[in-house]
N, C-alpha and C positions, 0 to 999 in steps of 0.2 A: 550591508550584514556582514561579516566577519565569517568566514569557512568556518561550519562545527566540526572538531576532534572532542569523541566523548572518552573520557578517560577511565579504566576501572580494576577496579587492585580492592581490596577490604582493610589495606592498610592508608587511613585515613590521612596519617601525616604524610603520605607517599603522594596523593594526593594532593593537599593542598602543595606541593611543592613542585606537578605538575601545574597547577595554576598558575602559579609565581612566577614561572619557565615563560612558560607559551600565551599567559593572557594577550599580551600585542603581539601576536602571529598568529591567532587562531581565536575563536569563540570557544571556550572550552567550557567544557560540559564532564560532569563526575558525576559516578555513582560507585559505593564500599560493597553493593550484592549484585549478584548473575540478575535476582528478581526485579531490583529495583534500574539497573543497566536495560533490562526486557521492556521496561515501562516506558523508560524516555523514549528507547527507537521506536515504541510504536507510536510515541506523540509526539514525535518530532521529524518531522520533515530536512530533507540535505544536513542529514551527519553522515560525513563522508568518511570521516576516517576512525578508527578504534584501536587503542590500546590498552590492553587484556593482560590483566597477573596469569598465570598458569594453572598458581591454587588459590583455592576460595571455600567459603566455606559450603554452602548449599550443594554448589554445581562447579565441578571443576573449569577450566579456561575453556578445553575442545572443548568438551560438550556444549559451553554455552556457545562458543563463533560458529558449530554445525548449526544450534538453533534459531544464529543470529543470519547466518546464509541464508537460509530455507526467507526468512523476513525480509530480510532487505539485500538481494543477494552483493547489488552493486557496492556495498561501503566494505574500503579496506580492510583489510584485519591482521596488527600487529600483536604478535603473543610477548608480554616478557615474563622471566622468569629467576627467581633469586636461588636455582639447583639448575647444574646443569646434567641435561638426562638426555640422551638421542636417542630414545623410543619416542618419550611427548614430543621430541620433535619431529620425526617421523609423522607422529600422528597428527601432531598440528595442521603441518603442510598438507597430506591426505585427507585427512577429514574435517576440518576445518578451513580447509582452501586459505592460508592464509599470508600475508604477503613477507615476512619477516617473522624472524625469531630470533629474540636478543637476550642476553643472559644481563641480570642487572648486578652492576650497578651500569647505565648504558648514560655518555657523554649529550650535553643538550645538543650538540650542534650535529651529532652522528643522528640521536635521534631524528630532531626535528628535520633533518635530511629525506630522511627515509617514511616521514610524517607525508612533507610535502611529495613526495613519488606515488605517495598512494590516494592523496585527494588528484594528484593528475589522472592517475588511472580510473577513481574512479569519476571522474569526468566521464572521461575519454567511452567510456562503459555504456554510462546514459543517454550519452550522444547518439551512440549508436544503436541503444534498446527502441530510444525516438524515435530513429528512424526507419525503423523496422516491424515495430507492435502500436504505434500509435495512428490514431486516426488523423490525418493532418486538417482538419476541418478545427476537432471538438478534444483535441489533444486527451483523446479517452485513449482506453484501449481499441482496436480494430478487430473485426467480425472475428480472425484465427488466431487475433491473442489472445478475446476475452473464450474464446470457448477454449483453449487450450488451457488456461485459468481454471475454468470451473473442472475439465481433466484434470488439475491437479489437487482441487479441492475435494473432488468426487473420490478421489483416489483418497486421500488422505482421512476424511471421512468413514471411510467403510472400513480403513486398519483402524482407528481408534477409538471408533464409534463417537466420533462428535458428534452436532449437529449443523448441519449449513441448511441455509436456505437462498433461495434466487428470485426474485423480481423480474422481470420483464414488461416493459413502460416503454407506452405509445403516446406522443404528443396528438391532442382530440385535434381532428376537421385539419390537418398541415397543409394538407392540397391546398386549403381555402385562405391560408395564409399567403402562402406562393403568392395565388394567384391573382388577389388581392392587392398586395405590398410588394412585392417581386421574391427573385431566389436570393438574392441579395441579402434582403430584410430576413428574409426566414431561416439561410445562412446564423446570422445573430440569435437568430432564436434560440436555434441549437445547440452555436457555442456555452449563452447564457445558462441554458437547458441543463450543461454541461458541467459548468462551474455551479451550479446548487445543485445538483448530482454529487461535484465531489466531496462542497465543501461542507455536506450533512451523511458522508460515510465517515468511517473509520480510516487508519491508516491503515490494516490489516485489508479489508474488502478493496471488491474488484469489480468499477467501473468501464464498462465499456460498449462504444455502438456497436450493437448487431448490426443495423440495420439505414434505410434512411432517415426516419427518422424515430428508430426503432434502439432501447436502448435494454443493456443488461444490469444489474447488480448483483455480486454473489456475496451474500454475507458470512463466515466462517463462524463456525460458534455460535450462532443465533439461531435461535427455535419461532416458530411463529408469528409472537403474541412481538413479540420486541422486534420482530423485521418492519408489521404492520404500524407500529407508529414509525418506526425509520420513515416509511413510504408515507404516513401523516404528515410527522414534520415538512417533508419534500415539497408536497406538496399545499401546504400554508406558504411555504416559502414563493412557492409558484406564485399566489394572490397577493404577493406584496411584492411581487417584481412586476417597476416600471417598463413595460417593453415597445416605450415611444410611443406610442400613437395610441390616444385618446378612445380611451373604451375598448379598447384594443383586451381584452383577458386569455392566455393563454391554460392551458392544462390538459393533465392527464388522466390516462386512465394505467391502472394497473392488477396486472398477476401476478403473486406468491405461491411458489413451489418447495414444499419442504421434502429434505431430503430425507429416504426409509427404503436403499436400497440399490433404488436405481441405476441405469448409465447415467452419463452425461444429456445425449441425444432426447432419454424419455423422461427429464424431469426439466430441460427448455420444451418441454412439450405440452409437460402438464403446467407451465408454468402462462404457456403461451394459449391455454385454451382458457386458463383463467383469467387471459389479459382481455379475449373476446369474451367474453361473458359478462366483464367489466364494459366493452363497450355496449353490450346490445340492455344491458340492465339501466344505457342511458349517459356512460361515459363519466368522465371525470371523477370518477371513484376506484375502490380496488376490490379487490375479490383475492381469497385464500382458503 
């Protein structure tokens, strides 16, 4: 698969030109508005670089790049403008944390070189993040990182009044699985469950390995009913999974808590209490 580069401009003819210029070098994606670009960035992984016009209809390029930085901090950002504006350039560098600020028209060779620099920077930062914040077995966020993600989302929910839900998940009778089939087999179960969790949550959600066989899922801007539906879907996928041993069924218990002004530790505690209620009520169930 080619590396993905997203071009954002309200001039459709210019976007078509970018496709013609770079389609043999990258997987080119285009959006003619900030809204469409935000949808693409939320739905597509591995967009390594973005080339954005300074002036767009519903949102100026600097505000747009600031939002992208929040959603995808490692995506390299390049700004184009047809208007020489030093104040805009300073704001773009300081506020949007861009890689480069270029004035139109820009030659293909120059833009390609900067895009390639941006792609290299993206993969360097991603590699650093993976080594520092990811659990080495499951490739989910590790304990400290998922708690930091929750801290961020609680601050955001409190500031803007957005809903926020968390799910605490535990594998039922995991010790029996390890004792019966061995720890390498148990590790394989953890890896499969991590994949199910990632594949059934959104890119804007965060999934972490909270403890040995416990997982924490953070769902920004999601209420209880939708969170419950997400967890039901995950449990349905668990029922369909082939665990590699005849007649072995691996199940989950889950507790849901919805933010109502609590600090992050209290929110985790509430989800944990619901998780233990699920276990007391027979396991393989959701409490919220």
